[in-house]
N, C-alpha and C positions, 0 to 999 in steps of 0.2 A: 771384529776382533782386532784390537789395537796392539796388544802385547801378548803374542803367542808364547806358550810355555816351551821350555827346553827340557831335555832329560838330565836329571841330576844324579841318578843312580840306576844301574842295571844289575840284575842278578838272575842266574839260571835256577829255576825251581829244582828242588832236590827230591829224589825218589824216597818215599817212606811208606809206612802203612799205619792205618788207624782203624777204629772200630774193632771188629772181630778178625781183622787181617785183610782189609781192603787196601790194595796198592794204589797209591796216588802220588802226585807231585805237589810239594808245598813250597810256597815262596814267602808270603807274609806269615809270621808265626814260626819262623825258622831261626836258627842260630845267627844267620846273617842279618835278618830283618825281623825282630821280635814283634813289632807292631808299627803301624803307620796311622796315627791318630786321625780318624776314629776307627780305623780298620785293624782288626785283631788277628785275622787269619785268612789266608786264601789257599784253598786246595783245588787242584785240577785232577779229576779222576777220568781215566780213559783207557779202556782195554777191550780186546775181543776175547780174552781168556776168562772164562767163568770162574776159574780158581782164584782170580785176582779180585773178584767182587762179590761172589755168591754169599759169603758169610755176612756181608752188610754191616749195619750199625745197630745192634740190639739195644734194648732199653738202657738209656743213660740220661742223667739230669743236666739241666742248664739253669743258670740264674744270672741276671744282670746285664744281658746283652741280647742281640738278635742274630739269628742264623738265616742266611739267604741261600736257598738251593735253586740252581738253574740247570735244567737238564738239556743236553744237546742231543743225545741218543739214549734209548733204553727206557726202562720203566722202574720206578722206585715208589714203594708204598710207605706212607707215613702213618703212624699210630701214636697216641699219647694217653696219659692218665686222666685227661679231661674228657675222654671219649671221642675226641676228634680223630678223623681218619680220612685219607685221601690218596690218590694215585697221581704221581708226577710222570708225565710222558714227555716226548721230545718237544722242546720249546716251552715247557711249563715252568712256572716259577712258584716257589713258596717263600714268603717273607714272614718268618716266625719271630715274634717278640716274646722271649722267654720271661722277661720281667722277674717277678718274685720267685718263680720256680716252676719247672715243668719236667716231666720225665717222658721221653719219647723214643721211638725207634724209626729207623729208615732202612728198609729191607728191599733188595732187588725182587722184582716181580717177573723175572726171566731166568732161564738157566742156560741160555746160549745167546750168541750175538754180542754186538758192541754195546757197552754202557759208558757214557761219557758225560761230563758236565762239571759244574763248579759248586763249591760251598764257600761262602764268604761269611765271616763273623764281623758284626758291626757293633761297636760299643753303644751303650745307652748313657745319657747324662745322669749324674748322681740323683737328680730329682725324679727320674723315671725308672730307676733300677728295680724298684719294688712294685711296679705297676702290675695289673692283671695280665696274664698271658693272652696273646691275641695272634691272629693270623691274617695274611692276605694270600689266598690261594689263587693264582692266576692261570687260567686256561690258555694254552698256546694261541688259540684264536683271538684272545683278548690282548695279545702283545702286538702293537702296531708295527708294520713293516714299511719303511720309507726307502725308496730307491731313487738315487740322485743321478743327474746327468754325468757326474764324474765317475760312473762305473762302480757305485758303492750301494750295498744293501745293508740297512741298519734296522735291527730289531730294538725297540725302545722299551726296556723294562721299567726304568724310572728316568725322569728328566724330560727334556724336550728337544726335538730335532725338526727344524723348519716349521715350527708352530704346531707340531704333532706331539701330544703329551703321552707319556707312558702311564700304565695303570696303577703303579704303586704310589700311594700317597700317605700323608699323615705321619711321616717318619722324621725323627728329630734331626737327623743330619742333612735333610733336604737333598736326597741323593740323586746322582746321575749314574745310570747303569745301562750301557749300550753294548750290543753285540754287533760288531762292524765287520762286514765281509767286503774286502777290497779286491776288485778285479785287477788284472794286470794294468799298471799305470793308473790305478784308482786313487782318488784324492778326496779327503773330507776335512772340512774345517768345523770344529765343534766349540761353541761357547761353553765356558766353565766359570762359575762365579768366582771372583777374586777372593782369596782367602781360603777356598776349599782345597783340601788335600786331594790329589788326583794321581792315578796310576793307570797303566794299561798292561795287559798280558796277552802275548801272542800265542795262540794254541794251534795255528796252522799257517805254514808259509812264513812270510816275512813282512815287516812294516818299517817305515822310516818316520822319525820325528826330528825336525831341526837338524838334519844332516847325520843323525844317529840311526844306525840300522839295528833293529830288534828282531831276533830270530825266534823260531819256535821254542816254546817252553821258557821264554825269557820275560821277566817283569821289568818294566821301566817306570821309575818314579818321576813325576813331572814337577818342575819348579813353579815359581810364581808366574802369574799372568792371568789373562781373561779368557783364554781358550787354547786349543791345540790344533795343529795341522798335521794330519796323519796321512801317509801315502804309501804306495808299494809299487816297486818296479816289476815284481814277479807275481803279485797276488798274495793275499794273506787274510787271516781272520783273527780277530782279537776282541777282548772285552775292554771297554773304557769305563772306569769307575771313579767317582768323585763324591766328596761329602764334607760337611762342615765339621772341623775338629772341635773337641771340647776343652783341651788343655787342662784336664783334671788328672789327679793321681790315679794310677791303675794298679790294682792288686789282683792277681789272677792265680788260680790254682785249678788246673785241669778244666773242668766245664763250668767253673764259677769265675766271674769277672766283676769285681767290686772296686771300691775306692780305698779301702783300708784292710789291713790284716785282720782286724777285729770282725769286720763284716764277712770276710772269708771264713773265719772260724764259726760264725753264726750260721752261714750257709751250710757248712759241713754238718753242724749239729741239727739244723732243721731237716736236712736230707735224711740223716740217720734216724731221726724221730718221726719220719713220715709226714712232715709238714709241707711238702711240695704239692 
């Protein structure tokens, strides 16, 4: 790594609710940061109060982008109108490409205990927005864990760490998605392709990048460079995410993300007419 990235922006995620009343913290997709090409939304859900999650996310449509659900704790069941169904447990990942349209639900499979994790929305390029829906359902056992001499444990969802590849593949943005647990005085240097948009989100403890301290529930946008050096004097846990931007126009309306308003109107009509 010859040109480490610095932090260009930080923001504290804001409490909000979505679905049928699920309490969560939103950073990307907020009034402060509407999008970070190619990333459209980042939600961090995490609570031990069932009233904050039990209503879940009943049937709702998507078109034109991908949703990535990563569970830290708890159980979430996925169903959709293609007949697909699955159960996401702790450490499990679902990378769903909505493409031309899908209607799905994500509902808690528990009535007590902690439920926590992330949902990330990833844009699709114009040429792939109307592709057939598809999934990569990743079992926790299939997410590699790399432990370094620097006191760091890294779960690799996508990308590569020390020659170990994550299980997600065939994605247009060529993603990096890492869950990094830093022990006290832990340090990790991660290569990131130049030109890729990159950010990190601390969900426990604290981390430091280029002299900048990032606290719990804080997102840090990373500047240009070929990698990042992340450390912690107290210990912390974070996700590090990066991907190739598209530089294309974005038109979005709720669960539809296209390139033009006309395409949004068509998505609404197709959904109303049962064409998803």
